[in-house]
C-alpha positions as CSV (number, residue, x, y, z in Angstrom):
1,M,62.8,140.8,134.5
2,D,62.4,140.1,137.8
3,S,58.6,139.6,137.7
4,L,58.9,137.0,134.8
5,L,61.5,135.2,136.9
6,A,58.9,135.2,139.9
7,I,56.0,133.9,137.8
8,L,58.3,131.3,136.7
9,V,59.0,130.2,140.0
10,G,55.7,130.3,141.1
11,G,54.5,128.3,138.4
12,L,57.2,125.8,138.6
13,F,56.3,125.5,142.3
14,A,52.5,125.1,141.7
15,F,53.0,122.4,138.9
16,A,55.4,120.4,141.2
17,I,53.4,120.4,144.0
18,Y,50.8,119.2,141.6
19,M,52.8,116.4,140.5
20,I,53.8,115.5,144.1
21,L,50.3,115.0,145.1
22,R,49.3,112.7,141.9
23,R,48.9,108.8,142.9
24,C,51.3,107.3,140.3
25,I,54.4,107.5,142.2
26,I,56.6,108.1,139.0
27,K,54.7,111.4,139.1
28,L,56.2,112.1,142.5
29,I,59.8,111.8,141.1
30,I,58.8,114.0,138.4
31,G,57.3,116.3,140.7
32,L,60.4,116.4,143.6
33,S,62.4,117.1,140.4
34,L,60.8,120.3,139.3
35,L,60.7,121.5,143.2
36,A,64.5,121.4,142.9
37,H,64.6,123.1,139.9
38,A,62.0,125.4,141.4
39,C,64.4,126.2,144.5
40,N,67.2,126.5,142.5
41,L,66.0,129.5,140.2
42,L,64.4,131.1,143.1
43,I,67.8,131.7,144.8
44,F,69.3,132.8,141.8
45,T,66.1,135.0,141.6
46,I,66.5,136.9,145.1
47,A,70.1,136.8,144.8
48,T,69.7,139.1,142.1
49,T,72.7,137.8,139.9
50,V,74.5,141.0,138.3
51,R,77.4,140.8,135.7
52,G,81.0,141.8,136.8
53,K,84.4,141.3,137.5
54,A,85.5,138.2,139.7
55,P,85.4,138.8,143.6
56,L,89.1,138.8,143.7
57,I,90.5,142.2,145.9
58,P,93.9,143.4,144.5
59,E,96.8,143.7,146.0
60,G,97.0,147.0,147.3
61,E,93.0,148.1,147.3
62,K,91.0,148.0,150.0
63,A,87.7,147.4,148.2
64,I,86.1,146.8,145.2
65,T,82.8,147.4,143.5
66,N,80.9,146.2,140.7
67,V,81.4,142.3,141.5
68,A,79.7,138.9,140.9
69,D,78.5,137.7,144.3
70,P,79.4,133.9,144.0
71,L,77.5,132.7,147.0
72,P,74.6,132.3,145.2
73,Q,75.8,130.2,142.6
74,A,77.8,128.0,144.9
75,L,74.2,127.5,146.7
76,V,72.7,126.3,143.5
77,L,75.8,123.9,142.5
78,T,75.5,122.1,145.7
79,A,71.7,122.1,145.1
80,I,72.1,120.6,141.8
81,V,74.4,117.9,142.7
82,I,72.1,116.9,146.4
83,G,69.1,117.1,144.2
84,F,70.7,114.6,141.4
85,G,71.7,112.4,144.1
86,V,68.2,112.2,145.5
87,T,66.8,111.8,142.3
88,A,69.0,109.0,141.7
89,F,68.2,107.5,145.0
90,T,64.4,107.7,144.8
91,I,64.4,106.5,140.9
92,V,66.3,103.4,142.2
93,L,64.0,102.8,145.4
94,I,60.9,103.4,143.1
95,R,62.3,100.8,141.0
96,Q,62.5,98.1,143.5
97,V,59.2,98.9,144.5
98,Y,57.7,98.3,141.2
99,Q,59.5,95.0,141.0
100,T,58.4,93.9,144.5
101,V,54.6,95.3,144.5
102,G,53.9,95.3,140.8
103,T,52.0,98.5,140.6
104,S,52.9,102.3,140.6
105,D,49.7,103.3,142.4
106,S,50.5,104.4,145.9
107,N,47.2,103.9,146.8
108,K,48.0,99.7,146.3
109,L,51.3,100.3,148.3
110,T,49.6,99.6,151.7
111,S,51.1,96.0,152.4
112,S,55.0,95.7,153.3
113,D,54.9,92.1,153.3
114,T,54.4,90.7,149.6
């Protein structure tokens, strides 16, 4: 299962980099979104999530075993929220650039005065 996730993460990273390097700005947004999803899957793959009890220590016990690690879940949840904000900001910014310049080709966006 881990090798399948590693191949999936690698494929997502490769496709995201390919989309980021395209000339169209819309494909840049898609590439950035895919890159964020690939990073989230990478965190889950590295953390090796397991099913277990909640990480709460009952009163009177010193340690518990077979618990789920909440840190990767918290990191990915935070990354999802930040990625959504960045994607929304990028879409608004690209929309404004398209309305001002009239093109989505990044090679034609050389002039800042129009």
